[in-house]
C-alpha positions as CSV (number, residue, x, y, z in Angstrom):
1,M,8.9,-25.1,29.4
2,L,12.0,-25.8,31.5
3,V,10.1,-24.8,34.6
4,L,7.3,-27.2,33.7
5,E,9.8,-30.0,33.1
6,F,11.5,-29.4,36.5
7,L,8.1,-29.3,38.3
8,L,6.9,-32.5,36.6
9,G,10.0,-34.4,37.6
10,L,9.8,-33.1,41.2
11,V,6.1,-33.6,41.7
12,L,5.8,-37.0,40.1
13,T,8.7,-38.3,42.2
14,V,7.4,-36.8,45.4
15,V,3.9,-38.3,44.7
16,A,5.2,-41.7,43.7
17,M,7.8,-42.2,46.4
18,P,5.6,-42.8,49.5
19,T,3.7,-45.5,47.7
20,V,6.9,-47.2,46.5
21,I,8.3,-47.1,50.0
22,K,5.1,-48.5,51.5
23,K,5.0,-51.4,48.9
24,L,8.7,-52.2,49.4
25,K,8.3,-52.4,53.1
26,Q,5.2,-54.6,52.8
27,S,7.2,-56.9,50.5
28,K,9.8,-57.3,53.3
29,E,12.5,-57.3,50.6
30,Q,14.7,-54.6,52.0
31,A,18.3,-53.4,51.9
32,V,20.9,-55.6,53.5
33,I,23.5,-53.7,55.5
34,R,27.0,-54.8,55.1
35,V,28.5,-56.2,58.3
36,L,32.0,-54.9,57.4
37,G,32.4,-51.1,57.9
38,P,30.7,-48.5,60.0
39,D,27.8,-49.5,62.2
40,H,24.8,-48.9,59.9
41,Q,22.7,-51.6,61.3
42,A,20.1,-49.0,62.4
43,K,19.4,-48.6,58.7
44,A,18.5,-52.3,58.3
45,G,15.0,-52.5,56.9
46,T,15.3,-49.3,54.8
47,P,13.9,-50.1,51.3
48,S,16.2,-49.8,48.3
49,L,15.4,-49.4,44.5
50,G,14.6,-45.6,45.0
51,G,16.6,-45.0,41.8
52,A,14.0,-46.8,39.8
53,V,11.5,-44.1,40.7
54,F,13.5,-41.0,39.6
55,G,14.8,-43.0,36.7
56,I,11.4,-44.0,35.3
57,V,10.0,-40.6,36.0
58,T,12.8,-38.9,34.1
59,L,12.6,-41.2,31.1
60,A,8.8,-41.1,30.9
61,I,8.7,-37.3,31.0
62,V,11.5,-36.8,28.5
63,F,9.8,-39.0,25.9
64,F,6.3,-37.8,26.7
65,L,7.3,-34.1,26.0
66,P,7.9,-33.8,22.2
67,S,9.7,-30.5,22.7
68,T,12.7,-32.5,24.0
69,Y,13.4,-33.9,20.5
70,E,12.4,-31.4,17.9
71,N,14.7,-32.8,15.2
72,S,16.6,-35.9,14.4
73,H,19.8,-34.7,16.0
74,S,18.1,-33.9,19.3
75,L,16.3,-37.2,19.2
76,T,19.6,-39.0,18.8
77,T,21.0,-37.0,21.7
78,V,18.2,-38.0,23.9
79,L,18.3,-41.6,22.8
80,A,22.1,-41.9,23.6
81,L,21.5,-40.3,27.0
82,A,18.4,-42.5,27.7
83,V,20.1,-45.7,26.6
84,G,23.2,-44.9,28.7
85,F,21.2,-43.8,31.8
86,G,18.4,-46.4,31.4
87,S,20.4,-49.5,30.5
88,Y,22.9,-49.0,33.4
89,G,19.9,-48.4,35.6
90,V,18.4,-51.7,34.5
91,I,21.7,-53.5,35.3
92,G,21.7,-51.9,38.7
93,A,18.1,-52.9,39.2
94,V,18.9,-56.6,38.5
95,D,21.8,-56.3,41.0
96,D,19.5,-54.7,43.6
97,I,16.7,-57.3,43.1
98,L,19.1,-60.2,43.4
99,K,20.5,-58.7,46.6
100,L,17.0,-58.4,48.1
101,V,15.8,-61.8,47.0
102,R,19.0,-63.5,48.3
103,H,19.1,-61.3,51.4
104,A,22.8,-60.8,50.8
105,D,25.1,-57.9,49.9
106,D,26.2,-59.6,46.7
107,G,23.9,-59.4,43.7
108,F,24.9,-59.6,40.0
109,A,28.0,-61.8,39.5
110,F,31.1,-59.8,38.3
111,K,31.4,-61.3,34.8
112,P,27.7,-61.2,33.7
113,K,27.5,-57.7,35.1
114,L,30.6,-56.5,33.2
115,F,29.2,-58.1,30.1
116,A,25.9,-56.3,30.4
117,Q,27.8,-53.0,31.0
118,T,29.9,-53.7,27.9
119,V,26.9,-54.4,25.7
120,S,25.2,-51.2,26.9
121,A,28.3,-49.2,26.2
122,L,28.5,-50.6,22.6
123,V,24.9,-49.5,22.0
124,V,25.7,-46.0,23.2
125,M,28.7,-46.0,20.9
126,L,26.5,-46.8,17.9
127,L,24.2,-43.9,18.8
128,L,27.1,-41.5,19.3
129,W,28.4,-42.7,15.9
130,A,25.0,-41.8,14.4
131,M,25.4,-38.4,15.9
132,H,28.7,-38.1,14.1
133,V,30.6,-37.6,17.4
134,P,34.3,-37.5,16.4
135,A,36.5,-40.3,17.6
136,A,38.6,-37.9,19.5
137,I,39.0,-36.2,22.9
138,N,39.6,-32.5,23.4
139,L,42.4,-32.0,26.0
140,P,43.2,-28.6,27.6
141,V,46.5,-27.1,26.2
142,V,47.1,-30.2,24.0
143,G,44.0,-29.7,21.9
144,V,42.1,-32.4,19.9
145,V,43.6,-35.9,20.1
146,E,42.4,-38.4,17.5
147,L,42.0,-41.9,19.0
148,G,40.8,-43.9,16.0
149,F,40.0,-47.5,17.0
150,F,41.1,-46.9,20.6
151,Y,38.1,-44.6,21.0
152,I,36.0,-47.7,21.4
153,I,38.1,-48.8,24.3
154,F,38.0,-45.3,25.7
155,L,34.2,-45.1,25.6
156,W,33.9,-48.5,27.2
157,F,36.3,-47.5,30.0
158,W,34.6,-44.1,30.4
159,L,31.0,-45.6,30.8
160,V,31.9,-48.5,33.0
161,G,34.4,-46.5,35.0
162,W,32.1,-43.6,35.9
163,S,29.1,-45.8,36.6
164,N,31.1,-47.7,39.1
165,A,32.7,-44.5,40.5
166,T,29.2,-43.1,41.4
167,N,28.2,-46.5,42.7
168,L,31.2,-46.4,45.2
169,T,30.2,-42.9,46.3
170,D,26.7,-44.0,47.2
171,G,27.4,-45.0,50.8
172,L,25.8,-42.3,52.9
173,D,22.3,-40.9,53.0
174,G,21.9,-38.1,50.5
175,L,25.6,-38.0,49.5
176,L,25.4,-39.2,45.9
177,T,22.0,-37.5,45.3
178,G,23.5,-34.1,46.3
179,L,26.7,-34.6,44.3
180,S,24.6,-35.7,41.2
181,L,22.5,-32.5,41.4
182,I,25.7,-30.5,41.3
183,A,27.2,-32.5,38.4
184,Y,24.0,-32.5,36.3
185,G,23.4,-28.8,37.1
186,T,26.9,-28.0,35.8
187,Y,26.4,-29.9,32.6
188,T,23.0,-28.2,32.2
189,L,24.8,-24.8,32.2
190,M,27.4,-26.1,29.7
191,A,24.7,-27.5,27.5
192,I,22.9,-24.1,27.5
193,R,26.2,-22.5,26.3
194,V,26.3,-24.7,23.2
195,E,22.5,-24.6,22.8
196,N,22.1,-28.4,23.3
197,W,18.5,-28.0,24.3
198,A,17.7,-31.8,24.3
199,M,20.4,-32.3,27.0
200,V,19.1,-29.3,28.9
201,S,15.6,-30.7,28.9
202,F,16.8,-34.2,30.0
203,N,18.8,-32.7,32.8
204,V,16.1,-30.3,34.1
205,V,13.7,-33.2,34.4
206,L,16.3,-35.4,36.1
207,I,17.3,-32.5,38.5
208,G,13.6,-32.1,39.5
209,A,13.3,-35.8,40.1
210,L,16.5,-35.9,42.2
211,V,15.3,-32.9,44.3
212,G,12.1,-34.9,45.0
213,F,14.1,-38.0,45.8
214,L,16.5,-36.1,48.1
215,L,13.5,-35.3,50.3
216,F,13.2,-39.0,51.1
217,N,17.0,-39.8,50.8
218,K,18.5,-37.2,53.1
219,P,19.7,-38.4,56.5
220,K,18.0,-40.4,58.0
221,A,16.9,-41.9,54.6
222,K,13.5,-43.4,54.2
223,I,14.7,-45.1,51.0
224,F,18.1,-45.8,49.2
225,M,18.6,-45.3,45.5
226,G,20.5,-48.6,45.2
227,D,22.7,-49.6,42.3
228,T,19.7,-48.8,40.1
229,G,20.2,-45.1,40.6
230,S,24.0,-44.9,41.2
231,L,25.0,-46.8,38.0
232,A,22.5,-44.8,35.9
233,L,23.7,-41.5,37.2
234,G,27.3,-42.3,36.5
235,A,26.6,-43.5,33.0
236,G,24.5,-40.5,32.2
237,L,27.3,-38.1,33.3
238,A,29.8,-40.1,31.1
239,V,27.5,-39.8,28.1
240,E,27.0,-36.1,28.6
241,S,30.7,-35.4,28.9
242,I,31.2,-37.1,25.5
243,Q,28.3,-35.3,23.8
244,L,29.6,-32.0,25.0
245,H,33.1,-32.8,23.7
246,A,34.4,-32.1,27.1
247,V,35.3,-35.5,28.6
248,I,38.1,-34.1,30.8
249,S,35.6,-31.8,32.5
250,L,34.1,-34.7,34.2
251,L,37.4,-35.4,36.0
252,I,37.0,-32.0,37.6
253,I,33.2,-31.9,38.1
254,G,33.3,-35.5,39.4
255,L,36.5,-35.1,41.4
256,V,34.8,-36.4,44.5
257,F,33.9,-39.6,42.6
258,V,37.5,-39.9,41.4
259,I,38.8,-39.6,45.0
260,E,36.3,-42.1,46.3
261,T,37.4,-44.6,43.6
262,L,41.1,-44.0,44.2
263,S,40.7,-44.5,47.9
264,V,39.2,-48.0,47.2
265,I,42.0,-48.9,44.7
266,I,44.8,-47.6,47.0
267,Q,43.3,-49.4,50.0
268,T,42.9,-52.7,48.1
269,I,46.4,-52.7,46.7
270,S,48.1,-51.6,50.0
271,Y,46.3,-54.2,52.1
272,H,46.6,-57.0,49.5
273,F,50.4,-56.6,49.0
274,F,51.5,-55.0,52.3
275,K,48.7,-55.7,54.8
276,V,48.6,-52.0,55.5
277,R,45.5,-49.8,55.5
278,V,46.2,-46.3,54.2
279,F,42.7,-45.1,55.2
280,P,40.7,-46.0,58.3
281,M,38.2,-47.3,55.8
282,A,37.4,-47.0,52.1
283,P,35.6,-45.5,50.2
284,I,36.9,-42.4,51.9
285,H,33.6,-41.1,53.1
286,H,33.5,-44.0,55.6
287,S,36.9,-42.7,57.0
288,F,35.2,-39.5,58.0
289,E,32.6,-41.6,59.8
290,K,35.5,-43.3,61.7
291,F,36.7,-39.8,62.7
292,G,33.3,-39.2,64.3
293,W,31.6,-37.0,61.7
294,S,27.9,-37.3,61.2
295,E,26.3,-38.1,57.8
296,W,25.1,-34.5,57.5
297,Q,28.5,-33.1,58.2
298,I,30.1,-35.4,55.5
299,D,27.4,-34.6,53.0
300,I,27.7,-30.8,53.4
301,V,31.5,-30.8,53.2
302,F,31.5,-33.1,50.2
303,W,28.8,-31.1,48.5
304,L,30.7,-27.9,49.1
305,F,33.8,-29.4,47.6
306,G,31.7,-30.7,44.6
307,L,30.4,-27.1,44.1
308,L,34.0,-25.8,44.1
309,C,35.0,-28.3,41.5
310,A,32.0,-27.5,39.4
311,A,32.8,-23.8,39.5
312,I,36.4,-24.5,38.5
313,S,35.2,-26.7,35.6
314,L,32.8,-24.0,34.3
315,W,35.7,-21.5,34.4
316,I,38.0,-23.8,32.5
317,F,35.5,-25.1,29.9
């Protein structure tokens, strides 16, 4: 069954993508390349919203195949994942569409975007509560730490934080797609260990869809995933780390995302207060471009580092 789910995700994405690319190009509503940063003007005219394709394919297959939710617990597991993944994808889609319509690199305003992310996080929290997920986090060495009311704040921070971390990482062709394959592949193995077959099914379908998307997103990309895909992927990983009672594992599995985010924070603070740039450019993958690395070289090095982090996480958890 898992092989069928993977193939369905792969084939449907591969079949749908050329039509989507063609329609987006005909609409002339294409990605706007930021003026600030590396010279990516050659990518101008590349359509975005590719994340909508692998997102819709994943959710459609997951809910079409009844084996994914054989009982109420697995149904709630899938719902929490689907709401986290899907709602943040919708938020990203609104952002992408606004950028395209306005022909600008600014879409969703900060406050309404944060409000939408917060509402989505609250819905996910309710579903996790229905699953009787304890209001605690399991820390290596320390053990289980009860958070009580602060668990709500933690969940909000976790969902919003990781969705934005993956969003910051999505700056080069294929980079986030490859890292997401590694991260979701790792959580699939962890889900198999604890026999969470609903999560396994969700991930296998998504992995198949991401492999299909990578065929069109690898350098030189024919389509970008946009915020639609990057926000959804980060939120999905956050939800899975919570459902597996291994939130800290995501800090290791997603260490590339953490480094990318920290590079932006450090750069912003250092320039704002001291007018000094710590990195040639942030997020840090753009610094490697400044050093003369090609997108393929950056992708491969970051993917290999992501694989190492995933292996360490599996060993620890």
